[in-house]
N, CA, C and O atoms as a GROMACS GRO file, in nm:
protein
  360
    1MET      N    1   0.086  -0.119   0.001
    1MET     CA    2   0.003   0.008  -0.007
    1MET      C    3   0.090   0.126  -0.004
    1MET      O    4   0.194   0.128   0.063
    2LYS      N    5   0.050   0.220  -0.074
    2LYS     CA    6   0.135   0.355  -0.075
    2LYS      C    7   0.046   0.457  -0.017
    2LYS      O    8  -0.063   0.488  -0.064
    3GLY      N    9   0.105   0.513   0.098
    3GLY     CA   10   0.024   0.607   0.167
    3GLY      C   11  -0.105   0.577   0.251
    3GLY      O   12  -0.146   0.461   0.258
    4TYR      N   13  -0.155   0.660   0.301
    4TYR     CA   14  -0.266   0.614   0.392
    4TYR      C   15  -0.412   0.625   0.300
    4TYR      O   16  -0.433   0.720   0.225
    5PRO      N   17  -0.496   0.529   0.316
    5PRO     CA   18  -0.599   0.526   0.217
    5PRO      C   19  -0.707   0.626   0.227
    5PRO      O   20  -0.728   0.663   0.343
    6LYS      N   21  -0.779   0.679   0.137
    6LYS     CA   22  -0.868   0.790   0.134
    6LYS      C   23  -1.007   0.718   0.144
    6LYS      O   24  -1.024   0.602   0.105
    7GLY      N   25  -1.109   0.800   0.200
    7GLY     CA   26  -1.240   0.758   0.205
    7GLY      C   27  -1.271   0.660   0.327
    7GLY      O   28  -1.195   0.634   0.421
    8LEU      N   29  -1.388   0.614   0.307
    8LEU     CA   30  -1.439   0.530   0.419
    8LEU      C   31  -1.364   0.417   0.452
    8LEU      O   32  -1.374   0.332   0.363
    9LEU      N   33  -1.294   0.383   0.542
    9LEU     CA   34  -1.216   0.250   0.582
    9LEU      C   35  -1.310   0.157   0.649
    9LEU      O   36  -1.408   0.181   0.721
   10SER      N   37  -1.254   0.033   0.605
   10SER     CA   38  -1.334  -0.075   0.664
   10SER      C   39  -1.261  -0.149   0.788
   10SER      O   40  -1.146  -0.117   0.820
   11LYS      N   41  -1.319  -0.229   0.844
   11LYS     CA   42  -1.264  -0.304   0.986
   11LYS      C   43  -1.127  -0.366   0.947
   11LYS      O   44  -1.029  -0.370   1.021
   12ILE      N   45  -1.133  -0.411   0.827
   12ILE     CA   46  -1.005  -0.490   0.790
   12ILE      C   47  -0.914  -0.396   0.747
   12ILE      O   48  -0.798  -0.437   0.749
   13ASP      N   49  -0.931  -0.272   0.707
   13ASP     CA   50  -0.837  -0.154   0.682
   13ASP      C   51  -0.772  -0.096   0.804
   13ASP      O   52  -0.655  -0.058   0.810
   14TYR      N   53  -0.878  -0.092   0.916
   14TYR     CA   54  -0.813  -0.033   1.040
   14TYR      C   55  -0.728  -0.150   1.104
   14TYR      O   56  -0.629  -0.119   1.170
   15GLU      N   57  -0.762  -0.284   1.086
   15GLU     CA   58  -0.678  -0.368   1.149
   15GLU      C   59  -0.538  -0.382   1.060
   15GLU      O   60  -0.434  -0.400   1.123
   16ASN      N   61  -0.534  -0.376   0.941
   16ASN     CA   62  -0.411  -0.366   0.870
   16ASN      C   63  -0.327  -0.234   0.897
   16ASN      O   64  -0.206  -0.239   0.917
   17LEU      N   65  -0.386  -0.135   0.896
   17LEU     CA   66  -0.306   0.004   0.925
   17LEU      C   67  -0.266  -0.001   1.071
   17LEU      O   68  -0.168   0.065   1.105
   18LEU      N   69  -0.334  -0.074   1.162
   18LEU     CA   70  -0.288  -0.085   1.289
   18LEU      C   71  -0.142  -0.153   1.326
   18LEU      O   72  -0.060  -0.130   1.415
   19SER      N   73  -0.147  -0.252   1.210
   19SER     CA   74  -0.012  -0.332   1.219
   19SER      C   75   0.097  -0.264   1.145
   19SER      O   76   0.206  -0.321   1.144
   20MET      N   77   0.087  -0.157   1.086
   20MET     CA   78   0.179  -0.092   0.996
   20MET      C   79   0.235   0.035   1.082
   20MET      O   80   0.154   0.119   1.122
   21SER      N   81   0.374   0.046   1.111
   21SER     CA   82   0.419   0.135   1.183
   21SER      C   83   0.407   0.293   1.144
   21SER      O   84   0.400   0.383   1.227
   22GLU      N   85   0.405   0.311   1.008
   22GLU     CA   86   0.407   0.420   0.946
   22GLU      C   87   0.240   0.488   0.960
   22GLU      O   88   0.221   0.609   0.945
   23HIS      N   89   0.161   0.420   0.981
   23HIS     CA   90   0.024   0.447   0.977
   23HIS      C   91  -0.062   0.438   1.110
   23HIS      O   92  -0.175   0.485   1.116
   24VAL      N   93   0.004   0.373   1.218
   24VAL     CA   94  -0.057   0.337   1.320
   24VAL      C   95  -0.133   0.440   1.405
   24VAL      O   96  -0.244   0.419   1.455
   25GLU      N   97  -0.062   0.553   1.417
   25GLU     CA   98  -0.095   0.660   1.493
   25GLU      C   99  -0.225   0.726   1.435
   25GLU      O  100  -0.327   0.748   1.500
   26ARG      N  101  -0.205   0.752   1.310
   26ARG     CA  102  -0.329   0.806   1.223
   26ARG      C  103  -0.454   0.715   1.232
   26ARG      O  104  -0.568   0.756   1.250
   27ALA      N  105  -0.412   0.575   1.215
   27ALA     CA  106  -0.536   0.486   1.216
   27ALA      C  107  -0.607   0.480   1.351
   27ALA      O  108  -0.730   0.472   1.360
   28LYS      N  109  -0.519   0.484   1.462
   28LYS     CA  110  -0.583   0.492   1.601
   28LYS      C  111  -0.672   0.617   1.597
   28LYS      O  112  -0.792   0.602   1.616
   29ALA      N  113  -0.618   0.745   1.572
   29ALA     CA  114  -0.707   0.833   1.587
   29ALA      C  115  -0.839   0.838   1.497
   29ALA      O  116  -0.948   0.874   1.541
   30ASP      N  117  -0.818   0.798   1.372
   30ASP     CA  118  -0.949   0.772   1.306
   30ASP      C  119  -1.058   0.659   1.361
   30ASP      O  120  -1.180   0.661   1.348
   31LEU      N  121  -0.979   0.565   1.424
   31LEU     CA  122  -1.072   0.453   1.459
   31LEU      C  123  -1.151   0.503   1.598
   31LEU      O  124  -1.268   0.474   1.622
   32ILE      N  125  -1.074   0.575   1.675
   32ILE     CA  126  -1.131   0.648   1.803
   32ILE      C  127  -1.238   0.747   1.752
   32ILE      O  128  -1.342   0.755   1.818
   33ARG      N  129  -1.224   0.813   1.654
   33ARG     CA  130  -1.305   0.909   1.595
   33ARG      C  131  -1.437   0.865   1.551
   33ARG      O  132  -1.544   0.923   1.568
   34LEU      N  133  -1.413   0.734   1.481
   34LEU     CA  134  -1.528   0.657   1.417
   34LEU      C  135  -1.625   0.624   1.547
   34LEU      O  136  -1.747   0.642   1.547
   35ALA      N  137  -1.553   0.574   1.650
   35ALA     CA  138  -1.628   0.513   1.772
   35ALA      C  139  -1.707   0.639   1.832
   35ALA      O  140  -1.817   0.618   1.883
   36GLU      N  141  -1.657   0.761   1.830
   36GLU     CA  142  -1.721   0.866   1.892
   36GLU      C  143  -1.851   0.931   1.810
   36GLU      O  144  -1.927   1.013   1.862
   37ILE      N  145  -1.862   0.893   1.705
   37ILE     CA  146  -1.971   0.925   1.612
   37ILE      C  147  -2.108   0.845   1.664
   37ILE      O  148  -2.110   0.722   1.670
   38ASP      N  149  -2.213   0.922   1.697
   38ASP     CA  150  -2.346   0.880   1.736
   38ASP      C  151  -2.438   0.914   1.613
   38ASP      O  152  -2.497   1.021   1.599
   39ASP      N  153  -2.442   0.816   1.532
   39ASP     CA  154  -2.530   0.853   1.415
   39ASP      C  155  -2.650   0.732   1.401
   39ASP      O  156  -2.699   0.690   1.296
   40SER      N  157  -2.683   0.690   1.538
   40SER     CA  158  -2.788   0.582   1.553
   40SER      C  159  -2.923   0.636   1.517
   40SER      O  160  -3.010   0.554   1.486
   41LYS      N  161  -2.954   0.771   1.517
   41LYS     CA  162  -3.068   0.832   1.454
   41LYS      C  163  -3.044   0.935   1.363
   41LYS      O  164  -2.947   1.010   1.378
   42ILE      N  165  -3.125   0.946   1.266
   42ILE     CA  166  -3.116   1.030   1.174
   42ILE      C  167  -3.257   1.103   1.138
   42ILE      O  168  -3.359   1.038   1.160
   43VAL      N  169  -3.270   1.227   1.086
   43VAL     CA  170  -3.385   1.301   1.054
   43VAL      C  171  -3.421   1.291   0.927
   43VAL      O  172  -3.337   1.314   0.840
   44VAL      N  173  -3.538   1.260   0.898
   44VAL     CA  174  -3.589   1.240   0.740
   44VAL      C  175  -3.713   1.316   0.717
   44VAL      O  176  -3.786   1.325   0.815
   45ASP      N  177  -3.750   1.369   0.617
   45ASP     CA  178  -3.853   1.465   0.576
   45ASP      C  179  -3.972   1.362   0.520
   45ASP      O  180  -3.960   1.309   0.410
   46LEU      N  181  -4.063   1.343   0.589
   46LEU     CA  182  -4.159   1.261   0.516
   46LEU      C  183  -4.289   1.350   0.479
   46LEU      O  184  -4.395   1.293   0.450
   47GLY      N  185  -4.279   1.490   0.482
   47GLY     CA  186  -4.371   1.591   0.427
   47GLY      C  187  -4.378   1.585   0.273
   47GLY      O  188  -4.326   1.500   0.200
   48THR      N  189  -4.455   1.695   0.238
   48THR     CA  190  -4.480   1.714   0.089
   48THR      C  191  -4.372   1.843   0.056
   48THR      O  192  -4.298   1.892   0.141
   49GLU      N  193  -4.377   1.878  -0.060
   49GLU     CA  194  -4.294   1.987  -0.102
   49GLU      C  195  -4.304   2.125  -0.039
   49GLU      O  196  -4.206   2.198  -0.024
   50ASN      N  197  -4.432   2.157   0.000
   50ASN     CA  198  -4.474   2.287   0.079
   50ASN      C  199  -4.482   2.273   0.229
   50ASN      O  200  -4.478   2.371   0.302
   51THR      N  201  -4.496   2.144   0.275
   51THR     CA  202  -4.512   2.131   0.425
   51THR      C  203  -4.405   2.027   0.474
   51THR      O  204  -4.437   1.908   0.471
   52PRO      N  205  -4.304   2.058   0.509
   52PRO     CA  206  -4.195   1.955   0.559
   52PRO      C  207  -4.265   1.903   0.691
   52PRO      O  208  -4.339   1.966   0.766
   53LYS      N  209  -4.228   1.791   0.699
   53LYS     CA  210  -4.254   1.697   0.832
   53LYS      C  211  -4.129   1.628   0.874
   53LYS      O  212  -4.097   1.521   0.822
   54LEU      N  213  -4.064   1.681   0.957
   54LEU     CA  214  -3.913   1.612   0.997
   54LEU      C  215  -3.948   1.522   1.105
   54LEU      O  216  -4.014   1.557   1.202
   55VAL      N  217  -3.896   1.391   1.086
   55VAL     CA  218  -3.909   1.277   1.182
   55VAL      C  219  -3.772   1.217   1.195
   55VAL      O  220  -3.694   1.194   1.102
   56GLU      N  221  -3.749   1.191   1.339
   56GLU     CA  222  -3.630   1.117   1.382
   56GLU      C  223  -3.660   0.977   1.362
   56GLU      O  224  -3.769   0.939   1.406
   57VAL      N  225  -3.580   0.886   1.302
   57VAL     CA  226  -3.579   0.764   1.282
   57VAL      C  227  -3.449   0.703   1.315
   57VAL      O  228  -3.350   0.775   1.330
   58SER      N  229  -3.441   0.538   1.331
   58SER     CA  230  -3.318   0.479   1.354
   58SER      C  231  -3.268   0.473   1.228
   58SER      O  232  -3.340   0.453   1.130
   59ASN      N  233  -3.123   0.493   1.221
   59ASN     CA  234  -3.046   0.509   1.111
   59ASN      C  235  -3.018   0.366   1.052
   59ASN      O  236  -2.936   0.297   1.111
   60PRO      N  237  -3.073   0.323   0.952
   60PRO     CA  238  -3.065   0.176   0.896
   60PRO      C  239  -2.906   0.150   0.851
   60PRO      O  240  -2.867   0.034   0.836
   61SER      N  241  -2.813   0.264   0.830
   61SER     CA  242  -2.678   0.233   0.792
   61SER      C  243  -2.588   0.306   0.862
   61SER      O  244  -2.524   0.387   0.795
   62PRO      N  245  -2.562   0.301   0.992
   62PRO     CA  246  -2.474   0.380   1.070
   62PRO      C  247  -2.319   0.347   1.029
   62PRO      O  248  -2.278   0.236   0.996
   63ALA      N  249  -2.255   0.450   1.039
   63ALA     CA  250  -2.101   0.458   1.015
   63ALA      C  251  -2.032   0.323   1.058
   63ALA      O  252  -1.957   0.273   0.974
   64TRP      N  253  -2.046   0.262   1.170
   64TRP     CA  254  -2.001   0.144   1.225
   64TRP      C  255  -2.034   0.017   1.137
   64TRP      O  256  -1.959  -0.079   1.120
   65MET      N  257  -2.151   0.032   1.088
   65MET     CA  258  -2.205  -0.083   1.006
   65MET      C  259  -2.151  -0.082   0.854
   65MET      O  260  -2.135  -0.188   0.793
   66ARG      N  261  -2.126   0.030   0.800
   66ARG     CA  262  -2.062   0.058   0.674
   66ARG      C  263  -1.924   0.012   0.690
   66ARG      O  264  -1.868  -0.048   0.598
   67ALA      N  265  -1.869   0.034   0.797
   67ALA     CA  266  -1.723   0.012   0.817
   67ALA      C  267  -1.693  -0.162   0.840
   67ALA      O  268  -1.583  -0.215   0.832
   68GLY      N  269  -1.808  -0.223   0.866
   68GLY     CA  270  -1.794  -0.374   0.862
   68GLY      C  271  -1.777  -0.430   1.008
   68GLY      O  272  -1.749  -0.548   1.028
   69PHE      N  273  -1.795  -0.344   1.104
   69PHE     CA  274  -1.812  -0.405   1.235
   69PHE      C  275  -1.977  -0.463   1.254
   69PHE      O  276  -2.080  -0.420   1.202
   70LYS      N  277  -1.956  -0.578   1.350
   70LYS     CA  278  -2.092  -0.644   1.367
   70LYS      C  279  -2.183  -0.557   1.465
   70LYS      O  280  -2.305  -0.575   1.460
   71ASP      N  281  -2.140  -0.484   1.535
   71ASP     CA  282  -2.215  -0.384   1.617
   71ASP      C  283  -2.114  -0.278   1.669
   71ASP      O  284  -1.991  -0.283   1.654
   72LYS      N  285  -2.190  -0.175   1.734
   72LYS     CA  286  -2.128  -0.044   1.789
   72LYS      C  287  -2.021  -0.086   1.908
   72LYS      O  288  -1.916  -0.028   1.932
   73ALA      N  289  -2.073  -0.200   1.973
   73ALA     CA  290  -1.984  -0.254   2.083
   73ALA      C  291  -1.857  -0.322   2.041
   73ALA      O  292  -1.766  -0.332   2.124
   74GLU      N  293  -1.842  -0.370   1.920
   74GLU     CA  294  -1.733  -0.447   1.864
   74GLU      C  295  -1.627  -0.310   1.831
   74GLU      O  296  -1.512  -0.308   1.874
   75LEU      N  297  -1.676  -0.214   1.762
   75LEU     CA  298  -1.601  -0.089   1.725
   75LEU      C  299  -1.556  -0.015   1.861
   75LEU      O  300  -1.437   0.018   1.872
   76THR      N  301  -1.629   0.007   1.944
   76THR     CA  302  -1.597   0.046   2.074
   76THR      C  303  -1.500  -0.007   2.140
   76THR      O  304  -1.413   0.065   2.188
   77ASN      N  305  -1.498  -0.151   2.154
   77ASN     CA  306  -1.405  -0.229   2.216
   77ASN      C  307  -1.284  -0.198   2.163
   77ASN      O  308  -1.198  -0.162   2.243
   78LEU      N  309  -1.252  -0.203   2.025
   78LEU     CA  310  -1.137  -0.183   1.952
   78LEU      C  311  -1.072  -0.046   1.971
   78LEU      O  312  -0.951  -0.029   1.983
   79ALA      N  313  -1.161   0.045   1.972
   79ALA     CA  314  -1.124   0.184   1.983
   79ALA      C  315  -1.076   0.200   2.124
   79ALA      O  316  -0.977   0.270   2.141
   80GLU      N  317  -1.140   0.138   2.237
   80GLU     CA  318  -1.086   0.151   2.372
   80GLU      C  319  -0.954   0.083   2.390
   80GLU      O  320  -0.865   0.134   2.459
   81THR      N  321  -0.940  -0.036   2.326
   81THR     CA  322  -0.818  -0.094   2.318
   81THR      C  323  -0.688  -0.022   2.272
   81THR      O  324  -0.578  -0.022   2.328
   82VAL      N  325  -0.729   0.042   2.149
   82VAL     CA  326  -0.612   0.113   2.080
   82VAL      C  327  -0.594   0.231   2.166
   82VAL      O  328  -0.478   0.267   2.190
   83GLN      N  329  -0.689   0.295   2.212
   83GLN     CA  330  -0.667   0.418   2.288
   83GLN      C  331  -0.597   0.384   2.429
   83GLN      O  332  -0.514   0.464   2.472
   84GLY      N  333  -0.626   0.275   2.497
   84GLY     CA  334  -0.552   0.225   2.612
   84GLY      C  335  -0.412   0.215   2.584
   84GLY      O  336  -0.330   0.260   2.664
   85LEU      N  337  -0.373   0.154   2.463
   85LEU     CA  338  -0.233   0.115   2.438
   85LEU      C  339  -0.172   0.236   2.407
   85LEU      O  340  -0.056   0.251   2.446
   86ALA      N  341  -0.233   0.336   2.339
   86ALA     CA  342  -0.170   0.467   2.319
   86ALA      C  343  -0.133   0.545   2.430
   86ALA      O  344  -0.038   0.622   2.432
   87GLU      N  345  -0.224   0.520   2.541
   87GLU     CA  346  -0.200   0.621   2.673
   87GLU      C  347  -0.093   0.533   2.755
   87GLU      O  348  -0.026   0.598   2.836
   88ASN      N  349  -0.070   0.415   2.747
   88ASN     CA  350   0.039   0.342   2.816
   88ASN      C  351   0.180   0.359   2.761
   88ASN      O  352   0.284   0.338   2.824
   89VAL      N  353   0.169   0.407   2.616
   89VAL     CA  354   0.292   0.448   2.568
   89VAL      C  355   0.361   0.591   2.601
   89VAL      O  356   0.479   0.623   2.585
   90ARG      N  357   0.263   0.660   2.648
   90ARG     CA  358   0.292   0.794   2.681
   90ARG      C  359   0.357   0.819   2.809
   90ARG      O  360   0.384   0.935   2.842
   0.00000   0.00000   0.00000
């Protein structure tokens, strides 16, 4: 791989980047940032063109799911692990 990947990273991307010394710090920061995102709810407009009706619904495709984690807890556990490792090094 040449350089750090652009765009949405997958779980496998994070795992690979965490094993590469040149990308580990950025991967940790990106993983922690992804875990901090709360996009469990989204707002949709169910109204007509002239009368908007905004409704909050469960997000059918949150960021953790698009990245390939089985649930938010799996992502959070990995983020907490790498954050704990980073704090132990300091």
